[in-house]
C-alpha positions as CSV (number, residue, x, y, z in Angstrom):
1,M,-2.7,5.5,-19.2
2,G,-5.7,4.7,-17.1
3,Q,-5.9,1.2,-18.4
4,A,-2.2,0.6,-17.7
5,H,-2.7,1.9,-14.1
6,K,-5.7,-0.4,-13.6
7,S,-3.7,-3.4,-15.0
8,R,-0.9,-2.7,-12.6
9,R,-3.3,-2.5,-9.7
10,R,-4.9,-5.8,-10.8
11,G,-1.5,-7.4,-11.1
12,A,-0.5,-6.2,-7.6
13,A,-3.8,-7.5,-6.2
14,S,-3.4,-10.9,-7.9
15,R,0.1,-11.2,-6.5
16,R,-1.2,-10.4,-3.0
17,S,-4.0,-12.9,-3.4
18,R,-1.6,-15.6,-4.5
19,A,0.7,-14.9,-1.6
20,R,-2.0,-14.8,1.1
21,P,-5.8,-14.7,0.3
22,A,-6.7,-11.6,2.3
23,G,-10.5,-12.1,2.6
24,E,-10.3,-15.9,3.3
25,V,-7.5,-15.6,5.8
26,S,-9.2,-12.8,7.8
27,A,-12.5,-14.8,7.9
28,N,-10.7,-17.9,9.0
29,E,-8.8,-16.1,11.7
30,A,-12.0,-14.5,13.0
31,A,-13.8,-17.9,13.1
32,A,-10.8,-19.5,14.8
33,T,-10.7,-16.7,17.5
34,A,-14.4,-17.1,18.1
35,G,-14.1,-20.9,18.4
36,R,-16.3,-23.7,17.0
37,W,-18.1,-26.8,18.1
38,R,-17.1,-30.3,17.0
39,A,-18.9,-33.5,17.5
40,D,-17.4,-36.2,19.6
41,P,-16.9,-39.5,17.6
42,R,-19.1,-41.2,20.2
43,L,-22.0,-39.0,19.3
44,T,-22.2,-40.4,15.8
45,A,-21.9,-44.0,17.1
46,Y,-24.7,-43.4,19.7
47,L,-27.1,-41.9,17.1
48,V,-26.4,-44.7,14.5
49,A,-27.0,-47.4,17.2
50,G,-30.1,-45.8,18.6
51,F,-31.9,-44.8,15.4
52,G,-30.7,-48.0,13.7
53,A,-32.4,-50.1,16.3
54,L,-35.6,-48.1,16.1
55,I,-35.7,-48.5,12.3
56,L,-35.0,-52.2,12.6
57,A,-37.8,-52.6,15.1
58,I,-40.3,-50.8,12.8
59,T,-39.2,-52.8,9.8
60,T,-39.2,-56.3,11.4
61,G,-42.1,-55.6,13.8
62,Q,-40.1,-56.7,16.8
63,F,-40.6,-53.7,19.0
64,E,-38.4,-55.0,21.8
65,L,-35.5,-53.9,19.6
66,A,-36.5,-50.3,20.2
67,A,-35.7,-50.9,23.9
68,L,-32.1,-51.7,22.9
69,G,-31.7,-48.4,21.0
70,A,-33.4,-46.2,23.6
71,P,-30.3,-46.0,25.9
72,F,-28.1,-44.8,23.0
73,V,-30.5,-42.1,22.1
74,S,-30.8,-41.0,25.7
75,L,-27.0,-40.8,26.0
76,A,-26.8,-38.7,22.8
77,A,-29.5,-36.4,24.2
78,I,-27.8,-36.0,27.5
79,G,-24.5,-35.3,25.8
80,L,-26.0,-32.4,23.8
81,L,-27.6,-30.6,26.8
82,D,-24.7,-28.5,27.9
83,R,-23.7,-26.4,24.8
84,K,-22.7,-23.2,26.5
85,P,-19.3,-22.1,25.1
86,P,-16.7,-22.2,27.8
87,V,-14.6,-19.1,28.7
88,L,-11.0,-19.8,27.6
89,T,-7.8,-17.8,28.1
90,G,-4.2,-18.7,27.3
91,D,-0.8,-17.3,26.5
92,V,2.6,-18.7,25.6
93,T,6.0,-17.4,26.9
94,L,9.5,-18.2,25.7
95,Q,12.6,-17.8,27.8
96,R,14.5,-16.6,24.8
97,V,13.3,-15.2,21.5
98,Q,16.7,-15.0,19.8
99,V,18.8,-18.2,19.6
100,I,21.4,-19.9,17.3
101,E,20.8,-22.9,15.2
102,G,20.6,-26.0,17.3
103,D,19.8,-24.3,20.6
104,V,17.0,-25.6,22.7
105,V,14.3,-23.1,23.7
106,E,12.3,-23.5,26.9
107,G,8.8,-22.1,27.3
108,S,5.6,-22.4,29.2
109,V,1.9,-22.4,28.4
110,H,-0.7,-20.9,30.8
111,V,-4.3,-22.0,30.1
112,N,-7.4,-21.2,32.1
113,W,-11.1,-22.3,31.7
114,D,-14.3,-22.1,33.7
115,G,-15.9,-25.2,35.3
116,A,-14.8,-28.8,35.2
117,A,-13.8,-30.1,31.9
118,E,-11.3,-32.3,30.0
119,V,-8.9,-30.1,28.2
120,D,-6.5,-30.8,25.2
121,V,-3.8,-28.3,24.4
122,L,-2.0,-28.4,21.1
123,F,0.5,-26.3,19.0
124,A,-0.5,-26.1,15.3
125,R,1.4,-24.9,12.2
126,I,4.9,-25.2,13.5
127,H,7.8,-23.9,11.3
128,G,11.5,-23.9,11.8
129,V,11.5,-25.7,15.2
130,T,11.3,-29.4,16.3
131,P,9.5,-30.4,19.5
132,V,11.8,-31.9,22.2
133,D,9.4,-32.2,25.1
134,P,6.7,-33.2,24.6
135,A,7.6,-35.0,21.4
136,P,6.9,-35.8,18.6
137,V,3.8,-33.6,18.8
138,P,3.7,-30.6,21.2
139,G,0.4,-31.3,22.9
140,W,-1.1,-32.2,26.3
141,S,-4.3,-34.0,27.4
142,L,-5.4,-32.9,30.8
143,P,-7.9,-35.1,32.9
144,T,-11.2,-33.7,34.1
145,G,-10.5,-30.8,36.4
146,T,-10.7,-27.0,36.8
147,G,-8.3,-24.4,35.6
148,P,-5.8,-22.8,35.5
149,A,-2.9,-25.0,34.3
150,T,0.7,-24.3,33.5
151,L,2.5,-26.5,31.0
152,S,6.2,-26.5,30.1
153,F,7.7,-27.4,26.8
154,R,11.1,-27.4,24.9
155,L,11.7,-26.7,21.3
156,R,14.9,-27.1,19.2
157,A,15.7,-24.4,16.6
158,E,16.5,-26.4,13.5
159,S,16.8,-23.8,10.7
160,W,17.7,-20.1,10.6
161,G,15.2,-17.4,10.0
162,V,12.4,-15.5,11.7
163,H,9.8,-18.2,12.5
164,D,6.3,-18.2,13.9
165,P,6.5,-21.5,15.8
166,G,2.7,-22.0,15.8
167,A,-0.7,-21.2,17.3
168,L,-2.1,-22.4,20.6
169,W,-5.3,-24.3,20.3
170,V,-7.4,-25.6,23.2
171,R,-10.2,-28.2,23.0
172,V,-12.7,-28.5,25.9
173,R,-15.1,-31.4,26.7
174,R,-17.5,-31.2,29.6
175,P,-18.0,-34.3,31.8
176,G,-20.5,-36.5,30.0
177,G,-20.7,-34.2,27.0
178,L,-20.6,-35.3,23.4
179,V,-19.6,-32.0,21.8
180,L,-16.1,-30.4,21.9
181,W,-15.4,-26.7,21.9
182,E,-12.1,-25.7,20.4
183,A,-10.6,-22.3,19.9
184,K,-7.4,-20.6,19.2
185,V,-6.4,-18.7,22.4
186,G,-2.9,-17.5,21.5
187,S,0.2,-17.8,19.5
188,V,3.9,-18.5,20.2
189,P,6.0,-15.3,20.0
190,P,8.2,-15.0,16.8
191,L,11.5,-16.8,17.2
192,R,14.7,-15.4,15.6
193,V,17.1,-18.2,14.8
194,L,20.5,-16.9,13.9
195,P,22.9,-18.8,11.6
196,S,25.6,-20.7,13.5
197,P,28.8,-18.6,13.6
198,L,31.7,-19.3,11.2
199,R,35.1,-17.8,11.8
200,L,36.7,-16.2,8.8
201,G,40.2,-14.8,9.2
202,R,41.0,-13.6,5.7
203,L,39.1,-11.1,3.5
204,L,38.7,-10.9,-0.2
205,K,40.4,-7.7,-1.6
206,P,37.8,-5.1,-2.7
207,A,37.8,-4.1,-6.3
208,E,39.5,-0.8,-5.6
209,P,41.5,-1.0,-2.3
210,R,41.5,2.3,-0.3
211,A,44.5,3.8,1.5
212,V,42.7,3.9,4.8
213,A,39.7,1.8,5.9
214,G,37.3,3.3,8.4
215,A,33.7,4.2,9.0
216,H,34.4,7.8,9.8
217,L,34.6,10.7,7.3
218,A,38.1,11.9,6.2
219,R,39.0,15.5,7.0
220,V,40.2,16.1,3.5
221,R,38.0,17.1,0.6
222,A,38.1,15.0,-2.5
223,H,35.9,13.0,-4.9
224,G,33.4,10.9,-3.0
225,T,29.7,10.5,-2.1
226,D,29.5,12.0,1.4
227,F,28.6,15.7,1.4
228,A,31.2,18.1,2.9
229,E,30.2,21.7,1.9
230,L,29.0,24.1,-0.8
231,R,31.5,26.7,-2.0
232,P,32.0,29.0,-5.0
233,Y,33.4,27.6,-8.2
234,R,37.2,27.5,-8.6
235,P,39.1,27.0,-11.8
236,G,39.7,23.2,-12.2
237,D,36.5,22.0,-10.5
238,R,34.6,19.3,-12.4
239,L,31.5,20.3,-14.2
240,R,29.6,17.4,-12.6
241,D,30.2,18.9,-9.2
242,V,28.3,22.1,-10.0
243,S,25.2,22.7,-7.9
244,W,22.8,24.1,-10.5
245,A,20.1,24.9,-7.9
246,T,22.5,27.0,-5.8
247,T,24.0,28.5,-8.9
248,A,20.6,29.7,-10.1
249,R,19.8,31.1,-6.7
250,H,23.1,33.1,-6.3
251,G,23.7,34.0,-9.9
252,K,27.2,32.6,-10.0
253,P,28.5,29.0,-10.1
254,W,28.7,27.0,-6.9
255,V,30.0,23.5,-6.5
256,V,29.4,20.6,-4.1
257,V,32.4,19.3,-2.2
258,H,32.4,15.7,-0.9
259,H,34.5,13.7,1.6
260,P,36.5,10.9,-0.2
261,E,35.5,7.3,0.3
262,R,38.0,5.3,2.3
263,T,36.3,1.9,2.3
264,G,35.7,-0.9,-0.1
265,T,32.3,-2.1,-1.4
266,V,31.2,-5.7,-1.3
267,L,27.9,-7.0,-2.7
268,L,26.8,-10.5,-1.6
269,L,24.7,-12.2,-4.3
270,L,22.9,-15.0,-2.5
271,D,21.3,-17.8,-4.5
272,A,18.1,-18.7,-2.6
273,F,16.7,-21.1,-5.2
274,F,16.4,-24.2,-3.1
275,S,13.7,-26.8,-2.7
276,S,11.4,-26.7,0.4
277,D,12.4,-30.1,1.8
278,A,14.9,-30.9,4.5
279,T,17.8,-31.1,2.0
280,G,17.0,-27.8,0.4
281,T,16.6,-26.1,3.8
282,E,20.1,-27.4,5.0
283,A,21.6,-26.3,1.7
284,L,20.1,-22.8,2.1
285,A,21.3,-22.7,5.7
286,R,24.9,-23.4,4.5
287,A,24.7,-20.6,2.0
288,A,23.4,-18.2,4.7
289,R,26.2,-19.2,7.0
290,A,28.8,-18.5,4.3
291,A,27.2,-15.2,3.4
292,W,27.0,-14.1,7.1
293,A,30.7,-15.1,7.6
294,V,31.9,-13.1,4.6
295,A,29.7,-10.1,5.6
296,S,30.8,-10.1,9.2
297,A,34.5,-10.2,8.2
298,H,34.2,-7.3,5.8
299,L,32.0,-5.2,8.2
300,R,34.7,-5.6,10.9
301,A,37.1,-4.2,8.3
302,Q,34.7,-1.2,7.9
303,D,33.8,-2.1,4.3
304,R,30.4,-1.4,2.9
305,V,28.4,-4.6,2.5
306,G,25.1,-5.1,0.6
307,L,22.9,-8.1,-0.1
308,L,21.0,-9.1,-3.2
309,A,19.1,-12.4,-2.7
310,H,17.4,-14.2,-5.6
311,G,14.8,-16.8,-4.5
312,R,11.0,-17.0,-4.2
313,S,11.3,-13.2,-4.3
314,I,14.1,-10.6,-4.5
315,T,15.6,-9.2,-1.3
316,W,17.8,-6.0,-1.8
317,L,19.9,-4.2,0.8
318,P,22.1,-1.4,-0.5
319,P,25.7,-1.5,0.6
320,R,26.2,0.1,4.1
321,S,28.9,0.0,6.8
322,G,28.9,0.2,10.6
323,R,26.9,-1.5,13.4
324,R,23.5,-0.6,11.9
325,A,24.5,-2.3,8.6
326,R,25.3,-5.5,10.5
327,W,21.9,-5.7,12.0
328,L,20.1,-4.8,8.8
329,L,22.0,-7.5,6.9
330,L,21.2,-10.0,9.6
331,D,17.5,-9.1,9.5
332,E,17.4,-9.6,5.7
333,L,19.1,-13.0,6.0
334,L,16.6,-14.0,8.7
335,A,13.7,-12.9,6.5
336,V,15.1,-15.0,3.6
337,G,15.3,-18.0,5.9
338,G,11.7,-17.5,7.2
339,A,10.4,-17.2,3.7
340,A,12.1,-20.5,2.7
341,Q,10.3,-22.3,5.6
342,D,6.9,-20.7,5.2
343,E,5.7,-20.4,1.6
344,W,2.8,-18.1,2.7
345,Q,5.1,-15.6,4.5
346,P,4.9,-12.3,2.5
347,R,8.1,-11.0,1.0
348,R,8.6,-7.6,-0.6
349,R,11.3,-5.7,-2.4
350,D,11.8,-2.0,-1.4
351,G,13.6,0.5,-3.6
352,R,15.4,0.2,-6.9
353,I,18.3,-2.2,-7.3
354,I,21.4,-0.2,-8.3
355,V,24.7,-2.0,-8.0
356,P,27.7,0.3,-7.3
357,G,30.2,0.4,-10.1
358,D,33.1,-0.3,-7.8
359,A,31.5,-3.2,-5.9
360,L,33.2,-6.6,-5.6
361,I,30.4,-9.1,-6.2
362,V,30.7,-12.3,-4.1
363,A,28.2,-14.9,-5.3
364,I,27.1,-17.7,-2.9
365,T,25.3,-20.3,-5.0
366,S,24.8,-24.1,-5.5
367,L,24.8,-23.6,-9.3
368,A,21.5,-25.4,-9.6
369,W,19.8,-22.6,-11.7
370,R,21.3,-21.6,-15.0
371,S,19.5,-18.2,-14.9
372,Y,21.6,-17.4,-11.8
373,T,24.8,-18.3,-13.7
374,R,23.8,-16.0,-16.5
375,D,23.3,-13.1,-14.1
376,L,26.8,-13.7,-12.8
377,V,28.3,-13.7,-16.3
378,H,26.3,-10.5,-17.0
379,Y,27.8,-8.7,-14.0
380,R,31.3,-9.8,-15.1
381,R,30.8,-8.6,-18.7
382,I,29.8,-5.1,-17.7
383,G,33.0,-4.7,-15.7
384,H,32.4,-5.9,-12.1
385,V,35.0,-8.0,-10.3
386,T,33.0,-11.1,-9.6
387,V,33.8,-14.3,-7.6
388,A,31.7,-17.3,-6.7
389,L,31.5,-19.5,-3.6
390,V,29.9,-22.8,-4.7
391,I,28.1,-24.5,-1.9
392,D,28.7,-28.3,-2.0
393,T,25.5,-30.2,-1.3
394,S,26.6,-33.6,-2.5
395,D,26.7,-35.0,1.0
396,L,23.0,-34.1,1.6
397,L,21.8,-36.4,-1.2
398,P,20.7,-39.9,-0.3
399,R,23.1,-42.8,-0.9
400,A,23.0,-44.6,-4.2
401,K,21.0,-47.8,-3.9
402,N,21.6,-49.1,-7.4
403,D,23.4,-48.3,-10.6
404,V,20.8,-45.9,-11.8
405,D,21.3,-43.7,-8.7
406,T,25.1,-43.9,-9.2
407,V,24.8,-42.7,-12.8
408,A,22.4,-39.9,-11.8
409,M,24.8,-38.7,-9.1
410,R,27.7,-38.6,-11.7
411,I,25.5,-36.7,-14.1
412,W,24.6,-34.2,-11.4
413,L,28.2,-33.7,-10.4
414,A,29.2,-33.3,-14.1
415,Q,26.6,-30.6,-14.6
416,R,27.9,-28.7,-11.6
417,E,31.4,-28.9,-12.9
418,A,30.3,-27.7,-16.3
419,E,28.6,-24.7,-14.7
420,R,31.8,-23.9,-12.8
421,Y,33.9,-24.3,-16.0
422,A,31.5,-21.8,-17.7
423,L,32.1,-19.3,-14.9
424,E,35.8,-19.8,-15.1
425,R,35.8,-19.2,-18.8
426,S,33.9,-16.0,-18.3
427,G,36.6,-14.7,-15.9
428,I,34.8,-15.6,-12.6
429,P,37.0,-17.5,-10.1
430,T,35.2,-20.1,-8.2
431,A,35.8,-22.1,-5.0
432,L,34.0,-25.0,-3.4
433,V,32.6,-24.6,0.1
434,T,32.4,-28.1,1.6
435,A,30.9,-29.2,4.9
436,T,34.3,-30.2,6.3
437,D,36.6,-27.4,5.2
438,G,34.0,-24.5,5.5
439,V,34.1,-21.1,3.9
440,G,37.5,-20.2,5.2
441,A,39.4,-22.6,2.9
442,A,37.3,-21.4,0.0
443,I,38.1,-17.7,0.7
444,S,41.8,-18.6,0.7
445,V,41.5,-20.3,-2.7
446,L,39.7,-17.2,-4.1
447,R,42.4,-14.9,-2.8
448,R,45.1,-16.9,-4.6
449,R,43.1,-17.0,-7.8
450,M,41.8,-13.5,-8.0
451,K,43.4,-11.1,-10.4
452,V,43.3,-7.3,-10.0
453,Q,40.5,-6.1,-12.3
454,R,39.4,-2.5,-13.0
455,P,35.6,-2.5,-13.0
456,A,33.4,0.1,-14.6
457,R,32.9,3.3,-12.5
458,V,29.2,3.7,-13.2
459,G,26.4,2.1,-11.5
460,M,23.9,0.1,-13.3
461,R,20.3,-0.9,-12.6
462,A,20.0,-4.6,-12.1
463,R,17.1,-6.5,-13.5
């Protein structure tokens, strides 16, 4: 038992070290905050020229050569005199911290330093945004002067997710100095980039349609999951409704009464297995837009919506309804997008994954991973009504330059159609979400192809 506990702890520690080396990162961050000295490229040239002339004079016996190297050595010595670290302060502000894909964000940088110096300001480690002004690198070179200075910039939000646009680095060079002092003086506030909105007018019918759809509790008492009251046992009550703790306390049987459920349950199964290049990022963005459109439409109809995303890690959000569920679902989607952009961003899974037995499973996938297809077939075989929205990414691939590329494209399309055929044979209707037609046309196709299926009424624990 002790060895198993230790092995689990070692496994958790190894996963944390792979995700983000705790000791190394903290040491690097401490060193970056304190600042560091760097040699100016001219310093190396002066030292090589000065000592090279001195060595040449000694070797050849022509001591007049030493006079040629003396000025270079003197310049190097003068450039190393002032090595007192400057006092740096800086901060970054953004006009908006929540935008939609494609929006331009304006911000400003405020930097201050002591004394006269040449100052270089630079953003490092940018994720999820593209510099607009200044471009292509968000940096400034200020002439010799005194602080403070205020600099404006513009960034375009390219991909959805929660992004850390970067850190603010400042490099200071004193007049005539040959050493540079650079330090990290601040960071850009996190930027929340929402998926671009997609309108969806039609819904997929839940697995078990209810008579009334609403987020409020019904006044009647019936079978459900929301607690209503405790009352003494009556003939005809189900044995599963008996409250054994209350029965033992009162010495006679008591039962738990619930409010009936009047909403449908929809589980979005998001395929987040995409490459980290620009093509994979756009494909994942399309999948996120489709998921958000389906979720928004069902939440407006007061259905309960959950999310299960399979990617670099597993993201699980149990089905919920109401306004709070909308924001929780959006936060989870943004976290998936941020993890796709930054491979060092930590991801975690909280709680057990239990899929409700009456849930309609809507898969959003590109059919690039066979393991994901097997999971869909597994859900269908155990009784869940399952449908699949296939994200078309053929337009994101580069154009064929020769016959080999053409054949490779045909093979790729054939493999995707084979995966769709395998899903169809397993009883999972599929529809293609193209860049031109969008998710609305695919939902209409699924509504026509879906058949009323009675899923199992028991939940199951997903792997």
